[in-house]
C-alpha positions in Angstrom: -146.1 -2.6 76.2 -146.2 -6.3 75.4 -150.0 -6.4 75.6 -150.1 -3.3 73.3 -147.8 -5.0 70.8 -149.9 -8.1 70.8 -153.1 -6.1 70.3 -151.4 -4.2 67.4 -150.2 -7.5 65.8 -153.7 -9.0 66.2 -155.3 -6.0 64.6 -152.9 -6.1 61.7 -153.6 -9.8 61.1 -157.3 -9.1 61.3 -157.1 -6.2 58.8 -155.0 -8.2 56.4 -157.3 -11.2 56.4 -160.4 -9.0 56.3 -159.1 -7.4 53.1 -158.0 -10.8 51.6 -161.2 -12.7 52.4 -163.7 -9.8 52.2 -162.4 -7.9 49.2 -159.5 -9.5 47.2 -160.9 -13.1 47.2 -164.5 -12.1 46.2 -163.3 -9.8 43.5 -160.9 -12.4 42.1 -163.6 -15.1 42.0 -166.1 -12.7 40.4 -163.5 -11.7 37.8 -162.6 -15.4 37.0 -166.3 -16.3 36.8 -167.0 -13.4 34.4 -164.0 -14.2 32.3 -164.4 -18.0 32.1 -168.1 -18.6 32.7 -170.0 -15.4 32.1 -173.4 -17.1 31.3 -173.3 -19.1 34.6 -171.9 -16.3 36.6 -174.8 -14.0 35.6 -177.5 -16.5 36.6 -177.8 -18.6 33.4 -180.3 -16.1 32.1 -182.5 -17.1 29.1 -183.3 -14.3 26.6 -185.8 -14.0 23.9 -185.4 -11.2 21.4 -183.0 -9.6 23.8 -185.3 -9.6 26.8 -184.7 -11.8 29.8 -187.6 -14.3 30.2 -186.1 -16.4 33.0 -183.2 -18.6 34.1 -182.5 -22.1 33.0 -181.8 -22.9 36.6 -185.3 -21.9 38.0 -188.6 -23.5 37.0 -191.6 -21.5 35.8 -195.3 -22.1 36.0 -196.6 -23.5 32.7 -200.2 -24.7 32.4 -201.3 -23.8 28.9 -202.5 -26.7 26.7 -199.9 -25.9 24.0 -196.9 -26.0 26.2 -195.0 -28.6 28.3 -195.8 -28.5 32.0 -193.1 -28.1 34.6 -192.6 -30.2 37.7 -194.8 -29.0 40.6 -193.4 -26.4 42.9 -193.6 -26.6 46.7 -192.9 -22.9 47.3 -195.8 -21.0 48.7 -197.8 -18.9 48.1 -196.1 -18.2 44.7 -194.8 -21.3 42.8 -191.1 -21.3 41.8 -190.3 -18.4 44.1 -186.6 -18.5 44.5 -186.8 -16.5 47.8 -189.0 -19.2 49.3 -187.1 -22.3 48.0 -188.1 -25.3 50.0 -189.6 -28.8 49.9 -193.1 -29.6 51.1 -191.5 -31.6 54.0 -194.2 -34.3 53.5 -193.0 -37.8 54.0 -194.1 -40.8 52.0 -196.5 -41.8 54.9 -198.2 -38.5 55.0 -201.8 -38.8 53.8 -201.7 -35.1 52.6 -198.9 -35.9 50.2 -200.9 -38.8 48.6 -203.9 -36.5 48.3 -201.8 -33.9 46.5 -200.4 -36.6 44.2 -203.8 -38.1 43.5 -205.2 -34.6 42.5 -202.2 -34.0 40.2 -202.5 -37.4 38.6 -206.2 -36.8 37.9 -205.5 -33.3 36.4 -202.7 -34.7 34.2 -204.8 -37.6 32.9 -207.7 -35.2 32.2 -205.3 -32.8 30.3 -203.5 -35.6 28.5 -206.3 -38.0 27.4 -204.2 -39.5 24.6 -201.2 -40.2 26.8 -200.6 -43.9 27.6 -199.0 -45.6 30.6 -198.4 -44.3 34.1 -198.0 -40.6 34.9 -194.3 -39.9 35.4 -193.5 -39.4 39.1 -191.8 -36.0 38.5 -195.0 -34.5 37.1 -196.8 -35.1 40.3 -194.1 -34.5 43.0 -192.1 -31.5 43.7 -188.3 -31.4 44.0 -186.4 -30.7 47.3 -185.9 -27.0 46.2 -189.3 -26.5 44.8 -187.6 -24.8 41.8 -186.6 -27.6 39.5 -186.4 -26.3 36.0 -186.2 -29.7 34.3 -188.4 -32.7 33.7 -187.6 -36.3 32.7 -187.7 -37.4 29.1 -190.6 -39.6 30.1 -192.5 -36.6 31.5 -191.9 -34.7 28.2 -193.0 -37.7 26.2 -196.2 -38.0 28.3 -197.2 -34.5 27.1 -196.3 -34.8 23.5 -199.8 -35.7 22.2 -201.4 -32.8 24.0 -198.9 -30.2 22.8 -199.0 -31.6 19.3 -202.8 -31.4 19.2 -203.0 -27.8 20.5 -200.1 -26.4 18.5 -200.5 -28.2 15.2 -196.8 -29.2 15.4 -196.2 -32.9 14.4 -195.2 -35.2 17.3 -192.0 -36.1 15.4 -190.9 -32.4 15.4 -191.8 -32.0 19.0 -189.8 -35.1 19.9 -186.8 -33.7 18.0 -187.1 -30.5 20.1 -187.3 -32.6 23.3 -184.0 -34.3 22.2 -182.4 -31.0 21.4 -183.1 -29.5 24.9 -182.2 -32.7 26.8 -179.1 -32.4 29.0 -177.2 -35.5 29.8 -175.1 -35.8 32.9 -171.4 -35.3 32.6 -170.9 -38.7 34.2 -173.4 -41.4 33.7 -173.7 -42.1 37.5 -174.6 -38.5 38.3 -178.3 -38.7 37.3 -180.6 -39.3 34.4 -181.0 -37.0 31.3 -183.4 -34.1 31.9 -185.3 -31.7 29.7 -185.2 -27.9 30.4 -188.9 -26.9 30.3 -188.3 -23.1 29.7 -186.0 -23.6 26.7 -188.2 -26.3 25.3 -191.4 -24.1 25.5 -189.6 -21.2 23.9 -188.6 -23.5 21.0 -192.2 -24.7 20.7 -193.5 -21.1 20.6 -190.9 -20.2 18.0 -191.8 -23.1 15.8 -195.5 -22.4 16.3 -194.9 -18.8 15.2 -193.1 -20.0 12.2 -195.9 -22.3 11.2 -198.4 -19.4 11.6 -196.3 -17.2 9.4 -195.7 -19.9 6.8 -198.7 -22.2 6.8 
């Protein structure tokens, strides 16, 4: 009888904690998230004219001459594939990494002939996740002349857009300011459409 009572007590404890941790807690956290942080809880989705065009947390492949380019992605075979998030696992002494970087530097210099100075490192190396949606201010500035030339938007206007879509860390020691590429490119396209409609 003692063994039966112990088993019954153990089963009751198991059921209580299963309900608490498997049902009550997730529902409570989901409810709190939806009530206090609905945008973040739903994936930080970015909409254009009511249609979801991406997430501000996941990078996208941009290579048009009239848009800002994202940081390279290490996910394979599809870039920025959230289901395959990973780094390249190539260390700084790996010759393959340097070959990749050299090719990217060459492509960037060819695409941005009026840019001056060194190519920003985040434009030629992927992040640990392979999904980084942001670039540095230096990386955005490096591309200003190309985007201005191919969109007809003055560099000063583009620089103002870069500043608008720059996020600064909550605390200064938690990282540098970054520019969200998807939001920036949507703003560039909206401004470009406005210029076409009102030349």
